[in-house]
Backbone as CSV, one residue per row, in Angstrom:
resi,resn,N_x,N_y,N_z,CA_x,CA_y,CA_z,C_x,C_y,C_z
1,MET,130.082,80.880,65.283,129.456,79.969,65.088,128.145,80.501,64.227
2,LEU,128.071,81.702,63.584,127.669,81.957,62.096,127.825,80.983,61.240
3,ALA,129.374,80.858,61.065,129.789,79.595,59.905,128.973,78.125,60.281
4,ASP,129.123,77.572,61.869,128.372,76.470,62.126,126.673,77.109,61.990
5,LEU,126.334,77.279,62.055,125.215,77.412,61.888,124.933,77.509,60.333
6,PHE,125.080,78.521,59.139,125.433,78.301,57.845,125.616,76.622,57.131
7,ILE,126.435,75.992,57.474,126.898,74.371,57.188,125.794,73.559,57.606
8,THR,125.519,73.606,59.073,124.265,72.769,59.372,123.272,73.133,58.840
9,PHE,122.529,73.954,58.542,121.496,74.233,58.098,120.962,73.800,56.401
10,LEU,122.395,74.231,55.657,123.048,74.182,54.304,122.187,72.394,54.310
11,LYS,123.120,71.567,55.089,123.404,70.589,55.242,121.721,70.070,55.546
12,LEU,120.858,70.079,56.497,119.471,69.845,56.668,118.538,70.377,55.610
13,GLY,119.098,71.325,54.940,118.310,72.087,53.652,118.719,70.956,52.499
14,ALA,119.884,70.213,52.423,119.988,69.205,51.330,119.622,68.221,51.357
15,PHE,119.514,67.800,52.957,119.438,66.437,52.345,118.713,65.615,53.351
16,ILE,117.679,66.659,53.380,116.439,65.712,54.604,115.060,66.050,53.416
17,PHE,114.464,64.998,53.695,113.498,65.436,52.667,111.383,65.111,53.435
18,GLY,110.680,65.969,52.896,109.635,65.991,53.441,108.961,67.590,54.356
19,SER,108.071,67.815,54.737,107.795,68.674,55.018,107.142,68.606,56.662
20,GLY,106.847,69.822,57.170,106.348,69.751,58.099,106.981,68.626,59.671
21,HIS,106.132,67.745,60.219,106.585,67.030,61.372,107.252,65.796,60.871
22,ALA,107.058,65.615,59.166,108.654,64.736,58.855,109.704,65.311,58.859
23,LEU,109.735,66.417,59.539,111.250,66.322,59.507,111.467,66.643,60.863
24,ALA,110.400,66.692,62.147,111.080,66.969,63.387,112.025,66.280,63.937
25,GLN,112.060,65.361,63.669,112.895,63.582,63.879,114.587,64.500,63.506
26,ALA,114.465,64.304,61.896,115.971,64.994,61.584,116.097,66.179,62.080
27,MET,115.518,67.040,62.666,115.604,68.668,62.870,116.135,68.455,64.048
28,GLN,115.401,67.999,65.219,115.773,67.268,66.556,117.147,66.683,66.404
29,ASN,117.353,65.354,66.047,118.659,64.619,66.238,119.794,66.053,65.580
30,GLU,119.490,67.014,65.310,120.866,67.432,64.567,120.927,68.669,65.419
31,ILE,120.148,69.239,66.086,119.763,70.501,66.821,119.991,70.077,67.949
32,VAL,119.121,69.308,68.854,119.216,69.156,70.117,120.381,68.261,70.364
33,PHE,120.387,67.005,69.806,121.348,65.976,70.192,122.881,66.365,69.991
34,GLU,122.721,66.279,68.659,124.221,66.163,67.880,124.812,67.983,68.010
35,ARG,123.966,69.322,68.137,125.053,70.057,68.299,124.906,70.485,69.434
36,GLY,123.940,70.190,70.546,123.411,70.519,71.643,123.247,72.547,71.633
37,TRP,122.362,72.903,70.411,121.961,74.173,70.592,120.887,74.648,71.765
38,LEU,120.263,73.401,71.457,119.044,73.360,72.215,118.364,72.403,73.541
39,THR,117.553,72.627,74.071,117.308,71.424,74.761,115.848,70.884,74.464
40,GLU,115.713,70.010,74.661,114.333,69.378,74.031,112.897,69.843,74.473
41,ASP,113.139,70.663,75.674,112.031,71.480,75.838,111.925,72.993,75.141
42,GLN,113.148,73.246,74.939,113.583,74.414,74.013,113.026,74.096,72.383
43,PHE,112.724,72.832,72.096,113.059,72.593,70.637,111.354,72.079,70.587
44,ARG,110.576,71.741,71.543,109.222,71.617,71.763,108.897,73.129,71.976
45,GLU,108.904,74.079,72.520,108.569,75.059,72.720,108.811,75.705,70.768
46,GLY,109.672,75.745,70.172,109.618,76.551,69.640,108.500,75.755,68.083
47,TRP,108.673,74.340,68.212,107.876,73.950,67.223,106.670,73.940,67.142
48,ALA,106.088,74.199,68.450,104.447,74.704,69.111,104.348,75.744,68.500
49,ALA,105.114,76.876,68.856,105.154,78.110,68.305,105.118,78.184,66.971
50,GLY,105.622,77.414,66.280,106.145,78.024,64.656,104.739,76.848,64.199
51,ASN,103.840,76.111,65.039,102.712,75.829,64.616,101.831,76.816,64.596
52,ALA,101.960,77.894,65.796,100.941,78.568,65.601,100.789,79.821,64.843
53,LEU,101.777,79.409,64.046,101.749,80.994,63.236,101.960,80.720,61.685
54,PRO,101.842,81.382,60.550,101.434,80.772,59.230,102.885,80.930,58.330
55,GLY,102.531,79.894,57.644,103.365,79.339,56.667,104.296,78.098,57.201
56,PRO,105.494,77.650,56.353,106.036,76.116,56.608,106.313,76.281,58.351
57,ILE,106.563,75.218,58.590,107.251,75.040,60.097,108.588,74.977,59.999
58,ALA,109.266,74.264,59.143,110.606,74.484,59.215,111.567,75.096,58.659
59,PRO,111.316,76.450,58.136,111.734,77.794,57.958,112.198,78.447,59.367
60,LYS,110.489,78.446,60.061,110.413,79.047,61.341,111.365,78.215,62.508
61,VAL,111.235,77.415,62.873,111.838,76.575,63.660,113.674,76.925,63.292
62,VAL,113.924,76.541,62.285,115.034,77.245,62.003,115.586,79.175,62.040
63,ALA,114.912,79.584,62.254,115.012,81.187,62.483,114.909,80.923,63.990
64,TYR,114.414,80.260,64.346,114.212,80.183,66.232,115.469,79.761,66.698
65,THR,115.722,78.861,66.184,117.158,78.262,66.377,118.718,79.576,66.157
66,GLY,118.453,79.711,65.299,119.703,80.630,64.751,119.392,81.920,65.641
67,TYR,118.244,82.356,65.862,118.078,83.668,67.009,118.605,83.343,68.336
68,LEU,118.167,82.138,68.835,119.080,82.107,70.256,120.166,81.242,69.840
69,GLN,121.131,81.087,69.204,122.393,81.284,69.372,122.833,82.329,68.886
70,ALA,122.562,83.443,68.137,123.229,84.140,67.251,122.647,85.528,67.059
71,GLY,121.548,86.082,67.721,120.827,86.759,67.261,119.682,86.983,66.183
72,MET,119.219,87.954,65.554,118.664,88.358,64.470,119.819,87.725,63.102
73,ILE,120.687,88.178,63.324,121.857,88.211,61.862,121.706,86.669,61.880
74,GLY,121.960,86.064,63.092,121.804,84.055,63.175,120.889,83.532,62.337
75,ALA,119.820,84.092,62.862,118.118,83.643,62.018,118.433,84.353,60.919
76,TYR,118.591,85.358,60.148,118.567,84.898,59.082,119.728,84.246,58.180
77,VAL,120.682,84.374,58.878,121.794,83.335,57.778,121.017,81.714,57.812
78,SER,120.901,81.640,59.331,119.711,79.924,59.193,118.775,79.819,58.274
79,VAL,118.125,80.720,58.196,116.958,80.402,57.149,117.746,80.771,55.508
80,ILE,118.377,81.350,55.105,118.642,81.190,53.884,119.888,79.736,53.787
81,ALA,120.476,80.169,54.665,121.295,78.549,54.214,120.396,77.135,54.226
82,TYR,119.191,77.526,55.277,118.385,76.265,55.100,117.772,76.106,53.681
83,LEU,117.281,77.387,53.100,116.451,77.422,51.897,117.017,77.586,50.740
84,LEU,118.516,77.314,50.771,119.434,77.827,49.386,119.180,76.843,48.757
85,PRO,119.563,75.580,49.244,119.661,74.068,48.267,117.795,73.824,47.861
86,SER,117.037,73.933,48.384,115.603,74.013,47.471,115.464,75.035,46.548
87,VAL,115.850,76.220,46.802,116.036,77.604,45.940,116.542,77.136,44.406
88,THR,117.722,77.088,44.839,118.603,76.071,43.630,118.095,74.837,42.778
89,GLY,117.742,73.929,43.355,117.488,72.904,43.070,116.283,73.101,42.078
90,MET,115.593,74.064,42.805,114.093,74.012,41.891,114.614,74.747,40.982
91,ALA,115.372,75.879,40.604,115.594,76.775,39.922,116.531,75.679,38.878
92,ALA,117.059,75.102,39.161,117.755,74.572,37.994,116.453,72.891,37.468
93,LEU,115.823,72.184,38.145,115.116,71.578,37.607,113.513,72.491,36.474
94,ALA,113.396,73.620,37.141,112.575,74.188,36.503,113.075,74.330,34.838
95,ALA,114.254,74.991,35.058,115.352,75.137,33.972,115.479,73.897,32.854
96,ALA,115.346,72.843,33.328,115.221,71.489,32.221,114.280,71.339,31.785
97,LEU,112.941,71.690,32.750,111.693,70.702,32.215,111.184,71.444,31.141
98,VAL,111.706,72.925,31.426,111.287,73.851,30.565,112.220,73.711,29.183
99,TYR,113.331,73.238,29.210,114.380,73.449,28.477,113.854,72.642,27.120
100,GLU,114.217,73.690,25.570,113.608,73.056,24.300,114.664,73.186,23.291
101,GLY,115.936,73.276,24.097,116.924,73.467,23.134,117.801,72.195,22.827
102,GLY,118.164,71.694,21.841,119.182,70.746,21.707,119.853,70.080,22.647
103,ASP,120.601,69.150,22.150,121.322,68.371,23.693,123.010,68.290,23.250
104,GLU,123.208,69.506,22.857,124.486,69.610,22.151,125.185,70.701,23.274
105,GLY,126.422,70.511,23.257,127.112,71.576,24.515,126.978,70.732,25.913
106,PHE,127.674,71.539,26.912,127.600,71.336,28.737,126.195,71.136,28.832
107,VAL,125.486,72.538,28.474,124.479,72.877,29.184,123.496,72.439,28.517
108,GLY,123.054,72.230,27.453,122.158,70.760,26.880,122.149,69.483,27.285
109,LYS,123.137,68.535,27.464,123.761,67.542,28.467,122.828,67.893,29.992
110,LEU,123.793,69.048,30.538,123.826,69.081,31.917,121.763,68.687,31.614
111,LEU,121.094,69.928,31.156,119.818,69.812,31.395,119.060,68.666,31.138
112,LYS,119.412,68.372,30.308,118.846,66.670,29.755,119.192,65.672,30.800
113,GLY,120.358,65.444,31.739,120.840,64.805,32.743,119.485,64.906,34.091
114,LEU,119.204,66.227,34.135,118.547,67.106,34.912,116.741,65.940,34.888
115,LYS,116.356,66.403,33.596,114.767,65.759,32.932,115.312,64.378,33.117
116,SER,116.473,63.347,33.172,115.979,62.211,33.359,116.327,61.642,34.474
117,ALA,116.358,62.505,35.542,116.998,61.797,36.642,115.340,62.443,37.634
118,VAL,114.419,63.515,37.032,113.397,63.555,37.275,112.489,62.874,37.276
119,GLN,112.708,62.135,35.939,111.943,60.944,35.146,111.744,59.716,36.371
120,GLY,113.157,59.313,37.026,113.231,58.005,37.777,112.464,58.537,39.076
121,ILE,113.074,60.018,39.173,112.436,60.242,40.946,111.004,59.882,40.672
122,LYS,110.281,60.418,39.713,108.589,60.049,40.241,108.137,59.059,40.678
123,PRO,108.846,57.709,40.494,107.943,56.659,40.503,108.585,56.210,42.270
124,ALA,109.392,57.072,42.742,109.765,56.441,44.069,109.569,57.917,44.888
125,VAL,108.541,59.036,44.442,108.192,59.940,45.005,106.413,59.389,45.345
126,LEU,106.316,58.519,44.482,104.853,57.815,44.776,104.984,56.489,45.570
127,ALA,106.109,56.138,45.718,106.263,54.943,46.788,106.484,55.963,47.637
128,VAL,106.718,56.668,48.279,106.991,57.288,49.661,105.785,57.843,50.168
129,LEU,104.873,58.229,48.756,103.849,58.720,49.684,102.876,57.801,49.987
130,LEU,103.154,56.468,49.121,102.582,54.790,49.651,102.618,54.769,51.096
131,GLU,103.789,55.103,51.118,104.428,54.181,52.852,103.750,54.906,53.558
132,ALA,104.247,56.651,53.367,103.365,57.373,54.235,101.971,56.999,54.851
133,PHE,101.076,56.456,53.609,99.465,56.304,53.408,99.510,55.307,54.698
134,LEU,100.219,54.260,54.366,100.299,53.423,55.216,100.636,53.247,56.800
135,SER,101.532,54.175,57.102,102.097,54.643,57.999,101.085,55.237,59.390
136,TYR,100.527,56.219,58.289,99.378,56.570,59.090,98.424,56.170,59.107
137,THR,97.787,55.250,58.542,96.664,54.735,58.657,96.853,53.372,59.619
138,GLY,97.947,53.302,59.813,98.060,51.872,60.707,97.860,50.367,60.072
139,VAL,98.203,50.436,58.894,97.726,49.340,58.199,98.609,47.969,58.610
140,SER,97.975,47.090,59.489,99.035,46.171,59.843,98.153,44.641,59.237
141,PHE,98.743,43.954,59.182,98.218,42.243,59.185,98.924,41.049,59.672
142,PRO,98.280,41.097,61.026,99.011,40.282,62.372,98.703,38.950,61.830
143,LYS,99.917,37.987,61.806,99.704,36.177,61.000,98.963,35.954,62.104
144,GLY,98.171,34.966,61.426,97.266,34.241,61.983,95.327,34.525,61.478
145,ALA,95.726,35.973,61.712,94.409,36.720,61.494,93.650,36.336,60.477
146,SER,92.148,36.084,60.725,91.367,36.046,59.069,91.497,36.855,58.723
147,MET,90.585,36.658,57.265,90.703,38.132,56.439,89.800,38.791,56.991
148,SER,88.122,38.182,56.842,87.186,38.906,57.728,87.526,39.933,58.992
149,ALA,88.721,39.515,59.433,88.732,40.813,60.499,89.954,41.931,60.397
150,GLN,90.524,41.544,58.536,91.047,42.544,58.457,90.606,43.454,57.294
151,TRP,89.204,43.715,57.029,88.541,44.048,56.284,88.511,45.834,56.085
152,MET,88.676,46.373,57.262,89.227,47.868,57.175,90.470,47.995,57.033
153,PRO,91.961,47.483,57.433,93.127,47.525,56.690,93.046,47.050,54.837
154,LEU,92.345,46.497,54.701,92.290,46.028,53.424,91.693,47.013,52.538
155,CYS,90.903,47.798,52.959,89.897,48.814,52.476,91.002,49.861,52.318
156,ALA,91.433,50.141,53.583,92.337,51.273,53.008,93.494,50.799,52.527
157,VAL,94.115,49.679,52.039,94.965,49.517,51.198,94.423,50.159,50.155
158,ALA,92.930,48.578,49.558,92.372,49.300,48.397,92.414,50.596,47.915
159,ALA,92.140,51.628,48.697,91.915,53.009,48.795,93.088,53.609,48.009
160,GLY,94.096,53.514,49.185,95.743,54.156,48.750,95.896,53.443,47.247
161,SER,95.949,52.320,46.858,96.344,51.661,45.362,95.450,52.433,44.598
162,VAL,94.288,52.682,44.824,93.568,53.730,43.785,94.165,54.644,43.809
163,LEU,94.235,55.488,44.580,94.871,56.763,44.489,96.167,56.721,44.053
164,LEU,96.941,55.735,44.875,97.871,55.350,43.748,98.230,55.198,41.813
165,LEU,97.478,54.420,41.170,97.463,54.776,40.279,97.293,55.672,39.312
166,VAL,95.999,56.762,40.208,95.531,58.018,39.788,96.741,58.603,39.562
167,GLY,97.372,58.838,40.166,98.892,59.825,40.617,99.486,59.731,39.784
168,MET,100.046,58.225,39.834,100.798,57.731,38.369,100.097,58.359,37.243
169,ARG,98.464,57.966,36.836,98.321,58.537,35.810,98.382,59.806,35.211
170,MET,98.440,61.088,36.373,98.085,62.404,35.934,99.664,62.890,35.326
171,MET,100.964,61.640,36.559,102.108,62.467,36.601,102.581,61.715,35.710
172,ALA,101.600,60.776,34.573,102.207,60.705,33.196,101.709,61.685,32.613
173,GLU,101.041,62.550,32.203,100.538,63.372,31.605,101.351,64.024,30.870
174,GLY,101.276,63.679,29.266,102.319,64.670,28.550,103.326,63.651,28.219
175,ASP,103.644,62.460,29.044,104.984,61.835,29.210,104.730,60.771,27.873
176,THR,106.114,60.489,27.046,105.605,59.627,26.013,105.774,58.320,26.111
177,VAL,105.643,58.187,27.941,105.636,56.538,28.031,104.835,56.721,28.880
178,PHE,103.959,55.674,29.275,102.976,55.753,30.023,103.778,54.996,31.619
179,LEU,103.764,55.778,32.251,104.619,54.938,33.555,103.976,53.607,33.783
180,LEU,102.844,53.044,34.282,103.009,52.103,34.730,102.761,50.769,33.038
181,SER,103.739,51.248,32.083,104.008,50.110,31.233,105.545,50.359,31.059
182,ASP,106.156,51.431,31.619,107.696,51.529,32.076,108.474,50.933,32.949
183,GLY,108.827,49.803,32.172,109.659,48.274,33.240,110.616,49.254,34.216
184,ARG,111.024,50.167,33.737,111.931,51.077,35.010,111.346,51.475,36.145
185,ALA,109.930,52.088,35.368,109.349,52.963,36.597,108.847,52.166,37.463
186,LEU,108.241,50.882,36.934,107.692,49.650,38.072,108.850,49.599,38.657
187,ALA,110.089,49.241,38.669,111.291,48.625,39.545,111.644,49.479,40.238
188,VAL,111.463,50.668,39.791,111.730,51.862,41.238,110.813,51.866,41.834
189,PHE,109.704,52.179,41.693,108.263,52.221,42.435,108.629,51.278,43.750
190,ALA,108.482,49.634,42.678,108.711,48.383,44.024,109.913,48.747,44.852
191,LEU,111.023,49.032,44.353,112.056,48.610,44.845,112.286,49.708,46.121
192,SER,111.619,51.376,45.542,111.934,52.525,46.943,110.826,51.613,47.768
193,PHE,109.540,51.170,47.302,108.506,51.021,48.431,109.156,49.835,49.904
194,ILE,110.118,48.738,49.003,110.480,47.794,49.978,111.608,48.025,50.619
195,ALA,112.421,48.972,50.120,113.477,49.588,51.161,113.253,50.779,52.018
196,MET,111.853,51.394,51.708,111.450,52.044,53.006,110.462,51.403,53.930
197,ALA,109.532,50.469,53.150,108.325,50.224,54.542,109.242,48.678,54.831
198,GLY,110.349,48.323,54.467,110.746,46.656,54.418,112.200,46.912,55.510
199,LEU,112.480,48.024,54.857,114.481,48.033,55.068,114.199,48.898,56.080
200,GLY,113.696,50.685,55.883,113.617,51.716,56.797,114.883,52.386,56.393
201,TRP,115.120,52.067,55.133,116.052,53.253,53.928,115.695,54.937,54.641
202,SER,116.641,55.367,54.500,116.216,56.993,54.574,116.088,57.526,53.123
203,ALA,114.510,58.386,53.027,114.530,58.667,51.907,115.621,59.343,50.717
204,ILE,116.529,59.889,51.680,117.253,60.557,50.669,118.391,59.435,49.730
205,TYR,118.495,58.256,50.285,118.964,57.477,49.713,118.207,56.415,48.573
206,ILE,116.888,56.941,49.045,115.520,56.509,47.934,115.710,57.548,46.631
207,MET,115.844,58.114,46.937,115.798,59.365,45.808,117.269,59.928,44.909
208,LEU,118.585,59.361,45.624,119.243,59.300,45.153,119.488,58.508,44.322
209,GLY,119.310,57.026,44.238,118.999,55.819,43.509,118.269,55.970,42.346
210,ALA,117.271,56.291,42.970,116.117,56.519,41.657,116.560,57.663,40.903
211,ALA,117.089,58.695,41.075,117.720,59.641,39.958,118.990,59.410,39.693
212,ALA,119.722,57.909,40.136,120.513,57.336,39.202,120.051,56.649,37.907
213,VAL,118.974,55.903,38.666,118.097,55.045,37.747,117.581,55.871,36.144
214,GLY,117.245,57.447,37.102,116.312,57.669,35.675,117.478,58.577,34.637
215,LEU,119.057,58.696,35.069,120.058,58.797,34.361,120.155,57.884,32.820
216,SER,119.565,56.700,33.101,119.609,55.530,31.616,118.491,56.182,31.245
217,TYR,117.567,56.856,31.479,116.983,57.392,30.196,117.446,58.209,28.952
218,MET,118.536,58.572,29.147,119.597,59.340,28.324,120.210,58.677,27.516
219,LEU,120.388,56.955,28.052,120.678,56.255,26.640,119.605,55.336,26.276
220,PHE,118.815,55.105,26.932,118.081,54.162,25.978,116.605,54.337,26.826
C-alpha cells in the first residue's frame, strides 16, 4: 500500500498543474474513480476539511488520503511523494536561472537547456492565465447577438487583455528580448490559448510543448 501511495502521488505531483480547486477534478479522478481509495463523500469531506485549515489545500487532501489508507506513515509517504517533483523541479530551475558559468560541460549545457525551456514556458503560462480568467468570468459571444448586448463580456476581455500585456511586460523585465516582439513567444501564446480554450488540451501537454519550443533558444 505504501508503494502504491508513493507512486500515485508522485505521478499527481509531477503531471498536474494549478493549485487549490483547479486540482480537485484530477485528484478526484485518481483517488476516487481510478483507485477507489475514497468514496465521493469522503473526498468532499476531506476537501472541505482542508479548506478550513491554513496552507495549500492539495497536500492536506493528500495527507488525508494517505492517513485513511495507511495511517500516519501513509500520510507522510503520500505528502513527500506529492511534493518531491515540485521541490526537485524548482531547485533545478532556480539553479538554472541564477547560473552564471559557461555553457561548457554537461552541467553547463543542462542548466542552459532548463533556462531556455523556462523562456518558452513563459508565454504558455500567460495563455493559461488568460483562459482561466475567461472561464471564471463566463465570457461568451452567442451567435447573432448584437454588439451592444455584449458590452460587459467585451469589457471583461479588454480588462483581461490589458492585464495580460502588463504581465508580459513585467515577465520580460531583464530579458534581452521583449516578449511582445518575439515571434516564438507570440506563437506559443496563441497556440497555447487555442489548444486550451478551443481544443480542451490538458495544461501538461501545453507546458511540455512550450518547453520544447523554448529549447530552440539554445540554437538561435
